[in-house]
C-alpha positions in Angstrom: -28.6 -13.2 -1.5 -26.9 -9.9 -2.0 -26.1 -8.6 -5.5 -23.8 -6.1 -7.2 -23.2 -5.4 -10.8 -20.3 -5.9 -13.2 -20.5 -3.3 -16.0 -24.3 -3.0 -15.3 -25.0 -6.7 -15.3 -26.3 -8.3 -12.0 -23.9 -10.5 -10.1 -25.1 -12.6 -7.1 -23.0 -12.9 -4.0 -22.9 -15.9 -1.7 -23.4 -15.5 2.0 -24.4 -12.5 4.1 -22.4 -9.3 4.1 -20.9 -8.5 7.5 -22.4 -5.5 9.3 -21.0 -2.8 11.5 -20.8 -4.1 15.0 -20.3 -7.8 14.0 -17.3 -9.7 15.2 -15.1 -10.4 12.2 -14.6 -14.0 11.4 -11.2 -15.5 11.1 -10.1 -16.5 7.6 -7.0 -18.0 5.8 -5.1 -16.5 2.9 -1.9 -17.4 1.2 0.9 -14.8 1.4 3.5 -14.1 -1.2 5.9 -16.6 0.4 3.2 -19.3 0.3 2.7 -19.2 4.0 -0.8 -19.2 5.4 -1.9 -16.0 7.2 -5.1 -15.4 9.1 -6.8 -12.5 10.8 -5.1 -13.5 14.0 -1.7 -12.6 12.4 -2.7 -9.0 12.7 -3.8 -8.9 16.3 -3.6 -5.6 18.1 -3.8 -3.5 14.9 -6.6 -1.7 13.2 -7.2 -3.5 9.9 -8.4 -2.3 6.6 -9.5 -5.4 4.7 -9.7 -4.8 1.0 -11.5 -7.4 -1.2 -10.7 -7.3 -4.9 -11.3 -9.8 -7.7 -7.8 -9.6 -9.2 -4.8 -7.3 -9.1 -4.4 -7.9 -12.8 -7.2 -5.5 -13.6 -6.8 -1.7 -13.8 -9.3 -0.9 -11.1 -8.0 -3.4 -8.6 -4.4 -2.3 -9.3 -5.3 1.3 -8.9 -7.2 0.6 -5.6 -4.3 -1.3 -4.1 -1.9 1.5 -5.1 -4.2 4.2 -3.6 -4.5 2.3 -0.3 -0.7 1.9 -0.3 -0.2 5.6 -0.8 -2.8 6.7 1.7 -3.0 4.1 4.5 0.3 2.4 4.9 2.0 5.5 6.3 -0.4 5.4 9.3 1.0 3.8 12.4 -1.0 1.0 13.9 -3.0 0.3 10.8 -2.4 -2.7 8.4 -4.1 -2.9 5.0 -4.7 -6.4 3.9 -5.7 -6.9 0.2 -7.4 -10.2 -0.5 -7.7 -11.4 -4.1 -8.1 -14.4 -6.3 -4.6 -14.0 -7.8 -1.8 -16.5 -7.3 0.7 -15.4 -4.7 3.4 -15.2 -7.4 1.3 -12.7 -9.4 0.6 -10.7 -6.3 4.3 -10.6 -5.5 5.2 -9.6 -9.0 2.6 -6.8 -9.0 3.9 -5.4 -5.6 7.5 -5.6 -6.8 6.8 -3.8 -10.1 4.7 -1.1 -8.4 7.1 -0.6 -5.5 4.5 -1.6 -2.9 6.9 -2.8 -0.2 5.4 -1.4 3.0 5.1 -3.9 5.9 1.7 -2.3 6.5 0.4 -3.6 3.1 -0.2 -7.3 3.0 -1.5 -9.2 0.0 -3.3 -12.5 0.5 -4.5 -14.9 -2.1 -7.7 -17.0 -1.9 -6.5 -19.5 -4.4 -6.5 -22.3 -1.8 -9.2 -21.2 0.6 -12.3 -19.1 0.1 -12.9 -18.6 3.8 -12.6 -14.8 3.5 -15.0 -14.1 0.7 -17.5 -16.7 1.9 -17.5 -15.5 5.6 -17.5 -11.8 4.7 -20.3 -12.1 2.1 -18.3 -11.1 -1.0 -18.0 -14.4 -2.8 -19.2 -14.2 -6.3 -21.7 -17.0 -7.0 -22.3 -16.7 -10.7 -21.2 -15.1 -14.0 -17.7 -14.8 -15.5 -16.1 -13.9 -12.1 -17.6 -16.8 -10.2 -15.4 -17.9 -7.4 -13.7 -14.5 -7.0 -14.5 -11.8 -4.5 -16.6 -8.7 -5.1 -15.0 -5.3 -4.4 -15.5 -4.4 -0.7 -13.7 -2.7 2.2 -14.0 -3.6 5.9 -12.4 -1.7 8.7 -11.9 -3.7 11.9 -10.8 -2.3 15.3 -8.0 -3.8 17.3 -10.5 -6.4 18.7 -11.7 -7.4 15.3 -15.1 -5.8 15.5 -16.3 -4.4 12.2 -16.5 -0.6 12.3 -17.0 0.2 8.6 -18.3 -1.7 5.6 -18.5 -0.7 2.0 -19.7 -3.2 -0.6 -19.0 -1.4 -3.9 -22.2 -1.7 -5.9 -20.4 -1.8 -9.3 -17.4 -4.1 -9.3 -15.7 -2.0 -11.9 -15.8 1.1 -9.6 -13.5 2.2 -6.9 -14.4 2.4 -3.2 -14.6 5.5 -1.0 -11.0 5.7 0.1 -11.5 8.7 2.4 -14.4 7.1 4.3 -12.5 3.9 4.9 -9.3 5.5 5.9 -11.1 8.0 8.0 -12.9 5.2 9.8 -9.5 3.5 10.4 -7.8 6.7 11.7 -10.5 7.1 14.4 -9.6 3.7 15.8 -5.8 4.2 16.3 
């Protein structure tokens, strides 16, 4: 079992973290309009999959805004933010923050944990049990994992430049 920390306290994750070179598994998430989206909905694009516990925290909110600022202007790349928030809350957040790019998609795990369980980010214990740890996966157009960052401290931000740089090389 992989572990990370939350404010210095160990947190166990369920499953095995995907590795570079692996074929990304499909998953389901609920979009803002309550429709179900899967990895297949983004076929033919480079994907930056961003896993966060909740957009209702300062670090997750900042991370989503920074990916919006830096990655959504790049042609051929879609950024998919997956969190445990309800779709209504995700929609409110995006509306309030002006995050309206078609290249930024938010998906909720409230109905289906297939993303966090298949990608190895599902929190198995502690106060955030059932949510997803902070991680970034970059997939090529064929859904092969090209970059992985599991952020060791949930309250810290990922390496934006490394993730976006990996995605740019694939377009």
